[in-house]
N, C-alpha and C positions, 0 to 999 in steps of 0.2 A: 509551585509553578502553574498548576492547573487553575488556580484562582486568579492568576495575573492576566490571563488572556481569555477573551470570548472568541472561540473558534467557530461559532455557529455560522453555517452557510446554508445553501439551498438543500432541499430534500425532495425525495420522490416517494410517495406513500405506497403501501402494498397494493398491487393491481387488483387483488381479490377483495380488497376492503377489509375492515376490521383491524384487529391488533396485529402487529408484526410478529412473525414466527422466526424470521431470520433478519439479520442486520448486516448490511454491506457499507463499509466506510471507505470513501474514496479520497485519496490524498494526492493533490495536484502537483504539478511541476513548478519549477522556478519561474517567476514572472507571470504566472497565471493566478487563478483563485478558484474557489469552490464551484463557480459557474462553469468551469471548463469540463471537469469530468462528470458532472451530473448528467451530461448528455449520454453517457453510457447506460444509464438506468433504463430508459425505454426499450433498449435493445435486449436487455437481459430479463426484464420483468415478466415476459411471456413464459420463460422457463422457471422463474422464481416469483410466482404470483403473490406469495406471502412475505416477501422480503421488503424491508424498508431500506432506502438508500440515503445516506447522509454524506454530504460533500463539504467538510469544514474549510474555512479560509485559513491559510497559513498565518501565524501570529505576527509576522513582521512585514512592513512595506519592503518591496523588492529593491535591491541595490540599484537596479537599472532605471528606477524612477516610475515604474508602473507595475501593477499586479502585486502579488504577495510572495513570501518565501518562508520556508521552514527554518532556514539558517543562512547566514551570509556567505557570499562567495567572493567578497573583496579580497580576502586572503585565502587562496585555494590550497595552501599547504595541508598535508594530511592531518597534522596536529590541530590546526584551527578548524578545519571542516569537522573533524571528529568531536571537538569541543562544542561546536554548534549543535551537532546532532544530540549529544548527551544533554545539553542544556534544554533542548526543546522536547525531548522524549517524555518527560513527566507531564507536559501539557497535553500531549496526545493520549497518554495513559489515563489522565484525568477525564478527558473527553470520552474515551471508551468506557470507563467505569460508570460515568453518569448516564451515558446512553444505554448501557446494558441494564443498569438498575432501574432506570425509568420505564423500561419495557418488560421487566421481569425475565430477562434472558441471561444466559451465561455465555462464556467464550465459545462453547461448542456450536453456538448459533451465530457466530460472528466471522466475517471475512474482511480482510483489509485488501484494498486495491490501490496501487500506487503507480504514478508515472514519473520517471526521471528522479528528481529530488524526492518526490513522494514515495517512490519505490525504496529509496535508501532509508527513509523514515519507517516505512511499513515493515521492512525486514528487521531493522534494528529493534523496533518495539515488540513485534510479534514473537521473536525468538527469545526475548528476555521476560516475557510474561509467564507467571507461574502456571497458569492454566492454558492448555493448548487451544488455539483458535481452529476453526474449521478449515481455514486456508488463507493463503496470501497470493495475490496476483501482482507481479511486478513487470511493468513495461519500461523498456529503455532506461534501466537503472543499473546499479551495482551494489555490492555488499561492502559496507564500511567496517573497518576494524576486525577483519577476519581472524588475526592472530589471537585477540582477546576473547573472541566468541566462544572458543572451546572451554574457557573457564566461566563465562557468563551465561551461556545458553541455559534456559530454564524449561523450554518446551520445544517440540518439533512438529509444527504444523505442516501440512502439505503445502508445497510451493510451486507456482507456475511462473516461469520467466519467459518473456518474449522480447526479442531485440533485433533491430535491423542491422544487416551487415554493412550498410553504408551510413550508419549513424555518425554524424559529424560532431555531435556534442559530447556523447559518451560512447567511445568505441566499443565494439562488440566484445573485445577481450575482457571487459568488465563483467559481462554476463557469464562468459566462459569460466572466469575465476570464481564467481559466485557459485556456479554449479559445482565446481570441483570442491570448494570448501564445504558447502552444505552437504554434499554427498558423503564426504569424509566424516562428517559429524552425525551421519545417520538420518539426515532430514530428507524426506521423500520429495524429489524435485523432478518436474517436467521442464524442459528448456527447448525453445524453438528459435532458430536463427532464420530471419526473413531476408532472403536475397534481394539486394538493391534497395531495401527500405531505409530511410533516414531516421530522424528523431521523431517518431510518431507511432501511431497504432493503425494497422491496416485491417481489412476485413477478416483475414485469417486470425489475427490477434484478437479481434472482437469475438469471433466465434469460439476460439480456444478458451477465452475467459468465461464465456457463457457456459460452455460444457464443463469446464473445471469447477466453477462455483456450484453448478447443479449437482455434480458428483460429490463434491466436498461436503455439502450440507446433507446429502443423502447418507454418506458414509458415517457422519457424526451423529445422525439421528438416533 
């Protein structure tokens, strides 16, 4: 699967210059592309001056006619959505493997950040990788296939979840369920509900992500 797609998107080099000592991969939401989340990098680079940020494009044209997607939502039944996630996960794993190898880094120096559909992919991939990532940040998303995760989980990275209580696209209950399932499996989780926030990232979420990533990389050093 990883050979079938070129996921390459925009990047942001280490603010300190030189080779990257940490890697942050940003997975965008449905109907966007890698240019969407790369805008987070300048906000976080001051605290992560040795981190390189990569923001790959989803592998498929979006169903709604613009942007990209990680999997189709034409059929939103749980079975079809999960099938789409499982089909795309190897492409993201391949992208991760190549990015780490090319920089001489391992998973302890990697964090995944997702928004919406990107959060679903980030959680799915990170929890099934054999080696633990430094952390996962998920905005406005949910955890897919919780029942099978107990059998498939291979590592337990730190996870930060941030979600608006007024999210009209993915209701807040999805984050609450993700927190419950992950905690039951022993995954360290921070979860924040943002009163009145819709399907987006606010200043609180931006700052929470900065703090979380800085602490996650320090803890894994």
